[in-house]
PyMOL commands that place a pseudoatom at each C-alpha (Angstrom):
pseudoatom trace, name=CA, resn=MET, resi=1, chain=A, elem=C, hetatm=0, pos=[35.674, 29.250, -161.683]
pseudoatom trace, name=CA, resn=THR, resi=2, chain=A, elem=C, hetatm=0, pos=[38.739, 29.000, -160.061]
pseudoatom trace, name=CA, resn=LEU, resi=3, chain=A, elem=C, hetatm=0, pos=[39.509, 26.681, -156.661]
pseudoatom trace, name=CA, resn=PRO, resi=4, chain=A, elem=C, hetatm=0, pos=[40.449, 28.200, -153.460]
pseudoatom trace, name=CA, resn=ASP, resi=5, chain=A, elem=C, hetatm=0, pos=[44.303, 27.873, -152.579]
pseudoatom trace, name=CA, resn=THR, resi=6, chain=A, elem=C, hetatm=0, pos=[45.827, 26.336, -149.349]
pseudoatom trace, name=CA, resn=ILE, resi=7, chain=A, elem=C, hetatm=0, pos=[45.764, 28.229, -146.403]
pseudoatom trace, name=CA, resn=THR, resi=8, chain=A, elem=C, hetatm=0, pos=[49.371, 29.081, -146.496]
pseudoatom trace, name=CA, resn=ARG, resi=9, chain=A, elem=C, hetatm=0, pos=[48.701, 30.672, -150.546]
pseudoatom trace, name=CA, resn=THR, resi=10, chain=A, elem=C, hetatm=0, pos=[45.717, 32.524, -149.386]
pseudoatom trace, name=CA, resn=LEU, resi=11, chain=A, elem=C, hetatm=0, pos=[47.384, 34.194, -146.513]
pseudoatom trace, name=CA, resn=GLU, resi=12, chain=A, elem=C, hetatm=0, pos=[50.251, 35.082, -148.823]
pseudoatom trace, name=CA, resn=THR, resi=13, chain=A, elem=C, hetatm=0, pos=[48.198, 36.740, -151.439]
pseudoatom trace, name=CA, resn=ASP, resi=14, chain=A, elem=C, hetatm=0, pos=[44.934, 38.213, -149.229]
pseudoatom trace, name=CA, resn=GLY, resi=15, chain=A, elem=C, hetatm=0, pos=[47.526, 41.372, -148.333]
pseudoatom trace, name=CA, resn=ARG, resi=16, chain=A, elem=C, hetatm=0, pos=[45.479, 41.552, -144.909]
pseudoatom trace, name=CA, resn=PHE, resi=17, chain=A, elem=C, hetatm=0, pos=[47.933, 38.919, -143.583]
pseudoatom trace, name=CA, resn=SER, resi=18, chain=A, elem=C, hetatm=0, pos=[51.521, 39.602, -144.596]
pseudoatom trace, name=CA, resn=LEU, resi=19, chain=A, elem=C, hetatm=0, pos=[53.132, 39.683, -140.678]
pseudoatom trace, name=CA, resn=MET, resi=20, chain=A, elem=C, hetatm=0, pos=[51.261, 36.562, -140.236]
pseudoatom trace, name=CA, resn=THR, resi=21, chain=A, elem=C, hetatm=0, pos=[52.299, 34.777, -143.505]
pseudoatom trace, name=CA, resn=GLN, resi=22, chain=A, elem=C, hetatm=0, pos=[55.990, 35.797, -142.776]
pseudoatom trace, name=CA, resn=ALA, resi=23, chain=A, elem=C, hetatm=0, pos=[55.784, 34.263, -139.062]
pseudoatom trace, name=CA, resn=ILE, resi=24, chain=A, elem=C, hetatm=0, pos=[54.471, 30.845, -140.376]
pseudoatom trace, name=CA, resn=ARG, resi=25, chain=A, elem=C, hetatm=0, pos=[57.390, 30.862, -142.964]
pseudoatom trace, name=CA, resn=ALA, resi=26, chain=A, elem=C, hetatm=0, pos=[59.756, 31.383, -139.946]
pseudoatom trace, name=CA, resn=THR, resi=27, chain=A, elem=C, hetatm=0, pos=[58.161, 28.718, -138.044]
pseudoatom trace, name=CA, resn=GLY, resi=28, chain=A, elem=C, hetatm=0, pos=[57.936, 25.720, -140.856]
pseudoatom trace, name=CA, resn=LEU, resi=29, chain=A, elem=C, hetatm=0, pos=[54.255, 25.982, -140.178]
pseudoatom trace, name=CA, resn=ASP, resi=30, chain=A, elem=C, hetatm=0, pos=[53.703, 27.279, -144.197]
pseudoatom trace, name=CA, resn=SER, resi=31, chain=A, elem=C, hetatm=0, pos=[54.290, 23.208, -145.149]
pseudoatom trace, name=CA, resn=VAL, resi=32, chain=A, elem=C, hetatm=0, pos=[52.028, 22.406, -142.871]
pseudoatom trace, name=CA, resn=LEU, resi=33, chain=A, elem=C, hetatm=0, pos=[49.326, 24.674, -143.870]
pseudoatom trace, name=CA, resn=SER, resi=34, chain=A, elem=C, hetatm=0, pos=[50.070, 23.849, -147.530]
pseudoatom trace, name=CA, resn=GLY, resi=35, chain=A, elem=C, hetatm=0, pos=[49.227, 20.347, -146.643]
pseudoatom trace, name=CA, resn=LYS, resi=36, chain=A, elem=C, hetatm=0, pos=[45.844, 18.093, -146.752]
pseudoatom trace, name=CA, resn=GLY, resi=37, chain=A, elem=C, hetatm=0, pos=[44.433, 19.588, -143.800]
pseudoatom trace, name=CA, resn=PRO, resi=38, chain=A, elem=C, hetatm=0, pos=[41.765, 20.222, -142.783]
pseudoatom trace, name=CA, resn=PHE, resi=39, chain=A, elem=C, hetatm=0, pos=[42.594, 22.948, -140.822]
pseudoatom trace, name=CA, resn=THR, resi=40, chain=A, elem=C, hetatm=0, pos=[40.834, 26.264, -139.494]
pseudoatom trace, name=CA, resn=VAL, resi=41, chain=A, elem=C, hetatm=0, pos=[43.610, 28.796, -138.812]
pseudoatom trace, name=CA, resn=CYS, resi=42, chain=A, elem=C, hetatm=0, pos=[42.507, 32.320, -136.723]
pseudoatom trace, name=CA, resn=ALA, resi=43, chain=A, elem=C, hetatm=0, pos=[44.697, 34.238, -138.277]
pseudoatom trace, name=CA, resn=PRO, resi=44, chain=A, elem=C, hetatm=0, pos=[45.980, 37.756, -136.867]
pseudoatom trace, name=CA, resn=THR, resi=45, chain=A, elem=C, hetatm=0, pos=[45.852, 40.443, -138.655]
pseudoatom trace, name=CA, resn=ASP, resi=46, chain=A, elem=C, hetatm=0, pos=[48.586, 42.836, -139.728]
pseudoatom trace, name=CA, resn=GLU, resi=47, chain=A, elem=C, hetatm=0, pos=[46.672, 45.460, -137.277]
pseudoatom trace, name=CA, resn=ALA, resi=48, chain=A, elem=C, hetatm=0, pos=[46.700, 42.845, -134.880]
pseudoatom trace, name=CA, resn=PHE, resi=49, chain=A, elem=C, hetatm=0, pos=[50.588, 41.944, -134.648]
pseudoatom trace, name=CA, resn=ARG, resi=50, chain=A, elem=C, hetatm=0, pos=[51.177, 45.911, -134.952]
pseudoatom trace, name=CA, resn=ARG, resi=51, chain=A, elem=C, hetatm=0, pos=[49.075, 45.792, -131.513]
pseudoatom trace, name=CA, resn=LEU, resi=52, chain=A, elem=C, hetatm=0, pos=[51.848, 43.864, -130.131]
pseudoatom trace, name=CA, resn=PRO, resi=53, chain=A, elem=C, hetatm=0, pos=[54.932, 46.100, -128.174]
pseudoatom trace, name=CA, resn=PRO, resi=54, chain=A, elem=C, hetatm=0, pos=[57.232, 46.269, -130.921]
pseudoatom trace, name=CA, resn=GLU, resi=55, chain=A, elem=C, hetatm=0, pos=[60.196, 44.846, -129.095]
pseudoatom trace, name=CA, resn=THR, resi=56, chain=A, elem=C, hetatm=0, pos=[57.712, 41.955, -128.029]
pseudoatom trace, name=CA, resn=LEU, resi=57, chain=A, elem=C, hetatm=0, pos=[57.208, 41.398, -131.657]
pseudoatom trace, name=CA, resn=ALA, resi=58, chain=A, elem=C, hetatm=0, pos=[60.615, 41.673, -132.766]
pseudoatom trace, name=CA, resn=ALA, resi=59, chain=A, elem=C, hetatm=0, pos=[61.581, 39.132, -130.233]
pseudoatom trace, name=CA, resn=LEU, resi=60, chain=A, elem=C, hetatm=0, pos=[58.894, 36.678, -131.594]
pseudoatom trace, name=CA, resn=MET, resi=61, chain=A, elem=C, hetatm=0, pos=[60.528, 36.697, -134.969]
pseudoatom trace, name=CA, resn=ALA, resi=62, chain=A, elem=C, hetatm=0, pos=[64.205, 36.330, -133.729]
pseudoatom trace, name=CA, resn=ASP, resi=63, chain=A, elem=C, hetatm=0, pos=[62.966, 33.161, -131.615]
pseudoatom trace, name=CA, resn=PRO, resi=64, chain=A, elem=C, hetatm=0, pos=[60.599, 31.519, -134.593]
pseudoatom trace, name=CA, resn=LYS, resi=65, chain=A, elem=C, hetatm=0, pos=[61.081, 27.751, -132.881]
pseudoatom trace, name=CA, resn=GLY, resi=66, chain=A, elem=C, hetatm=0, pos=[60.122, 28.818, -129.554]
pseudoatom trace, name=CA, resn=GLN, resi=67, chain=A, elem=C, hetatm=0, pos=[57.328, 30.842, -128.106]
pseudoatom trace, name=CA, resn=LEU, resi=68, chain=A, elem=C, hetatm=0, pos=[56.316, 32.151, -132.064]
pseudoatom trace, name=CA, resn=PHE, resi=69, chain=A, elem=C, hetatm=0, pos=[55.942, 28.563, -132.994]
pseudoatom trace, name=CA, resn=ARG, resi=70, chain=A, elem=C, hetatm=0, pos=[54.267, 27.862, -129.601]
pseudoatom trace, name=CA, resn=ILE, resi=71, chain=A, elem=C, hetatm=0, pos=[51.795, 31.158, -130.168]
pseudoatom trace, name=CA, resn=LEU, resi=72, chain=A, elem=C, hetatm=0, pos=[51.176, 30.188, -134.092]
pseudoatom trace, name=CA, resn=GLN, resi=73, chain=A, elem=C, hetatm=0, pos=[50.048, 26.428, -133.064]
pseudoatom trace, name=CA, resn=TYR, resi=74, chain=A, elem=C, hetatm=0, pos=[47.685, 27.917, -131.046]
pseudoatom trace, name=CA, resn=HIS, resi=75, chain=A, elem=C, hetatm=0, pos=[45.982, 29.841, -133.373]
pseudoatom trace, name=CA, resn=ILE, resi=76, chain=A, elem=C, hetatm=0, pos=[45.096, 26.234, -135.435]
pseudoatom trace, name=CA, resn=LEU, resi=77, chain=A, elem=C, hetatm=0, pos=[42.344, 24.343, -135.125]
pseudoatom trace, name=CA, resn=PHE, resi=78, chain=A, elem=C, hetatm=0, pos=[41.741, 20.684, -136.401]
pseudoatom trace, name=CA, resn=GLY, resi=79, chain=A, elem=C, hetatm=0, pos=[38.888, 20.695, -138.892]
pseudoatom trace, name=CA, resn=ASN, resi=80, chain=A, elem=C, hetatm=0, pos=[36.798, 22.625, -141.289]
pseudoatom trace, name=CA, resn=LEU, resi=81, chain=A, elem=C, hetatm=0, pos=[35.285, 24.797, -139.314]
pseudoatom trace, name=CA, resn=SER, resi=82, chain=A, elem=C, hetatm=0, pos=[33.099, 27.611, -140.415]
pseudoatom trace, name=CA, resn=CYS, resi=83, chain=A, elem=C, hetatm=0, pos=[32.948, 30.677, -138.007]
pseudoatom trace, name=CA, resn=SER, resi=84, chain=A, elem=C, hetatm=0, pos=[28.840, 29.418, -137.165]
pseudoatom trace, name=CA, resn=THR, resi=85, chain=A, elem=C, hetatm=0, pos=[30.396, 26.026, -136.292]
pseudoatom trace, name=CA, resn=ILE, resi=86, chain=A, elem=C, hetatm=0, pos=[33.128, 27.521, -134.066]
pseudoatom trace, name=CA, resn=LYS, resi=87, chain=A, elem=C, hetatm=0, pos=[31.059, 29.851, -131.612]
pseudoatom trace, name=CA, resn=LYS, resi=88, chain=A, elem=C, hetatm=0, pos=[29.497, 26.545, -130.757]
pseudoatom trace, name=CA, resn=LEU, resi=89, chain=A, elem=C, hetatm=0, pos=[32.631, 24.505, -129.750]
pseudoatom trace, name=CA, resn=ASN, resi=90, chain=A, elem=C, hetatm=0, pos=[33.581, 26.655, -126.380]
pseudoatom trace, name=CA, resn=PHE, resi=91, chain=A, elem=C, hetatm=0, pos=[36.493, 24.828, -125.411]
pseudoatom trace, name=CA, resn=PRO, resi=92, chain=A, elem=C, hetatm=0, pos=[38.275, 23.202, -128.822]
pseudoatom trace, name=CA, resn=LYS, resi=93, chain=A, elem=C, hetatm=0, pos=[41.718, 21.487, -128.779]
pseudoatom trace, name=CA, resn=THR, resi=94, chain=A, elem=C, hetatm=0, pos=[44.514, 23.621, -130.583]
pseudoatom trace, name=CA, resn=ARG, resi=95, chain=A, elem=C, hetatm=0, pos=[47.569, 22.103, -132.468]
pseudoatom trace, name=CA, resn=LEU, resi=96, chain=A, elem=C, hetatm=0, pos=[49.194, 23.155, -129.725]
pseudoatom trace, name=CA, resn=GLY, resi=97, chain=A, elem=C, hetatm=0, pos=[47.608, 20.579, -127.737]
pseudoatom trace, name=CA, resn=ILE, resi=98, chain=A, elem=C, hetatm=0, pos=[45.808, 23.167, -125.277]
pseudoatom trace, name=CA, resn=THR, resi=99, chain=A, elem=C, hetatm=0, pos=[42.409, 24.204, -125.349]
pseudoatom trace, name=CA, resn=VAL, resi=100, chain=A, elem=C, hetatm=0, pos=[41.159, 27.786, -126.248]
pseudoatom trace, name=CA, resn=GLU, resi=101, chain=A, elem=C, hetatm=0, pos=[37.998, 29.418, -125.217]
pseudoatom trace, name=CA, resn=ILE, resi=102, chain=A, elem=C, hetatm=0, pos=[35.781, 30.307, -127.799]
pseudoatom trace, name=CA, resn=MET, resi=103, chain=A, elem=C, hetatm=0, pos=[32.241, 32.464, -126.883]
pseudoatom trace, name=CA, resn=GLU, resi=104, chain=A, elem=C, hetatm=0, pos=[30.104, 34.878, -128.888]
pseudoatom trace, name=CA, resn=HIS, resi=105, chain=A, elem=C, hetatm=0, pos=[28.982, 37.958, -127.220]
pseudoatom trace, name=CA, resn=GLY, resi=106, chain=A, elem=C, hetatm=0, pos=[26.636, 40.300, -128.871]
pseudoatom trace, name=CA, resn=GLY, resi=107, chain=A, elem=C, hetatm=0, pos=[26.676, 38.438, -132.665]
pseudoatom trace, name=CA, resn=VAL, resi=108, chain=A, elem=C, hetatm=0, pos=[30.878, 38.693, -132.057]
pseudoatom trace, name=CA, resn=VAL, resi=109, chain=A, elem=C, hetatm=0, pos=[32.625, 35.475, -131.981]
pseudoatom trace, name=CA, resn=THR, resi=110, chain=A, elem=C, hetatm=0, pos=[36.004, 35.684, -129.860]
pseudoatom trace, name=CA, resn=PHE, resi=111, chain=A, elem=C, hetatm=0, pos=[38.990, 33.443, -130.384]
pseudoatom trace, name=CA, resn=GLY, resi=112, chain=A, elem=C, hetatm=0, pos=[40.833, 33.615, -126.975]
pseudoatom trace, name=CA, resn=GLY, resi=113, chain=A, elem=C, hetatm=0, pos=[39.291, 36.989, -126.383]
pseudoatom trace, name=CA, resn=ALA, resi=114, chain=A, elem=C, hetatm=0, pos=[40.101, 38.213, -129.921]
pseudoatom trace, name=CA, resn=ALA, resi=115, chain=A, elem=C, hetatm=0, pos=[37.560, 39.018, -132.020]
pseudoatom trace, name=CA, resn=VAL, resi=116, chain=A, elem=C, hetatm=0, pos=[36.758, 37.101, -135.610]
pseudoatom trace, name=CA, resn=THR, resi=117, chain=A, elem=C, hetatm=0, pos=[36.453, 40.403, -137.798]
pseudoatom trace, name=CA, resn=ILE, resi=118, chain=A, elem=C, hetatm=0, pos=[37.288, 38.202, -141.156]
pseudoatom trace, name=CA, resn=PRO, resi=119, chain=A, elem=C, hetatm=0, pos=[35.015, 35.077, -141.285]
pseudoatom trace, name=CA, resn=ASP, resi=120, chain=A, elem=C, hetatm=0, pos=[34.759, 32.312, -143.225]
pseudoatom trace, name=CA, resn=ILE, resi=121, chain=A, elem=C, hetatm=0, pos=[37.712, 32.808, -145.974]
pseudoatom trace, name=CA, resn=ALA, resi=122, chain=A, elem=C, hetatm=0, pos=[37.711, 29.362, -147.803]
pseudoatom trace, name=CA, resn=CYS, resi=123, chain=A, elem=C, hetatm=0, pos=[40.698, 27.422, -148.657]
pseudoatom trace, name=CA, resn=ALA, resi=124, chain=A, elem=C, hetatm=0, pos=[41.312, 24.157, -150.461]
pseudoatom trace, name=CA, resn=ASN, resi=125, chain=A, elem=C, hetatm=0, pos=[42.526, 22.626, -146.919]
pseudoatom trace, name=CA, resn=GLY, resi=126, chain=A, elem=C, hetatm=0, pos=[40.490, 24.424, -144.643]
pseudoatom trace, name=CA, resn=VAL, resi=127, chain=A, elem=C, hetatm=0, pos=[39.458, 27.702, -143.463]
pseudoatom trace, name=CA, resn=ILE, resi=128, chain=A, elem=C, hetatm=0, pos=[41.184, 31.203, -142.147]
pseudoatom trace, name=CA, resn=HIS, resi=129, chain=A, elem=C, hetatm=0, pos=[39.187, 33.488, -139.794]
pseudoatom trace, name=CA, resn=GLY, resi=130, chain=A, elem=C, hetatm=0, pos=[41.004, 36.770, -139.544]
pseudoatom trace, name=CA, resn=ILE, resi=131, chain=A, elem=C, hetatm=0, pos=[40.859, 37.972, -135.644]
pseudoatom trace, name=CA, resn=ASP, resi=132, chain=A, elem=C, hetatm=0, pos=[42.141, 41.385, -134.559]
pseudoatom trace, name=CA, resn=GLN, resi=133, chain=A, elem=C, hetatm=0, pos=[44.463, 40.420, -131.608]
pseudoatom trace, name=CA, resn=VAL, resi=134, chain=A, elem=C, hetatm=0, pos=[47.426, 37.771, -131.703]
pseudoatom trace, name=CA, resn=VAL, resi=135, chain=A, elem=C, hetatm=0, pos=[46.135, 35.481, -128.726]
pseudoatom trace, name=CA, resn=VAL, resi=136, chain=A, elem=C, hetatm=0, pos=[48.952, 34.146, -126.142]
pseudoatom trace, name=CA, resn=PRO, resi=137, chain=A, elem=C, hetatm=0, pos=[48.328, 30.732, -124.997]
pseudoatom trace, name=CA, resn=ARG, resi=138, chain=A, elem=C, hetatm=0, pos=[48.590, 30.762, -121.115]
for i in range(1, 138): cmd.bond("trace and resi %d" % i, "trace and resi %d" % (i + 1))
show_as sticks, trace
zoom trace
């Protein structure tokens, strides 16, 4: 039995998170998400990133230490939090230092309005939940 990889490595090898992987590398958060943790990352899928207007995505990727860094930090929670745990938290503080609303509607857990579509990807230093939108902090 193989042990799970770090969050960074899991995102790199999963195939559904290539744009998230590019973004975390560009911002330098790949080293954080390879560290001890534990972290919970609500990671937008490639499909979620593609829902952004192309000019918005290009502008974010062109400024990795600005708005992209803020947005990605907003997708990171502290602790190893399963989907059944995060849905009970309501307004946890993100790595950005501000809270995000987490709710459950009809059995679907939402993170800042984005639906968790791929819950509970176990990692050595936490957990990943795939979400269907890039959530922009207010």
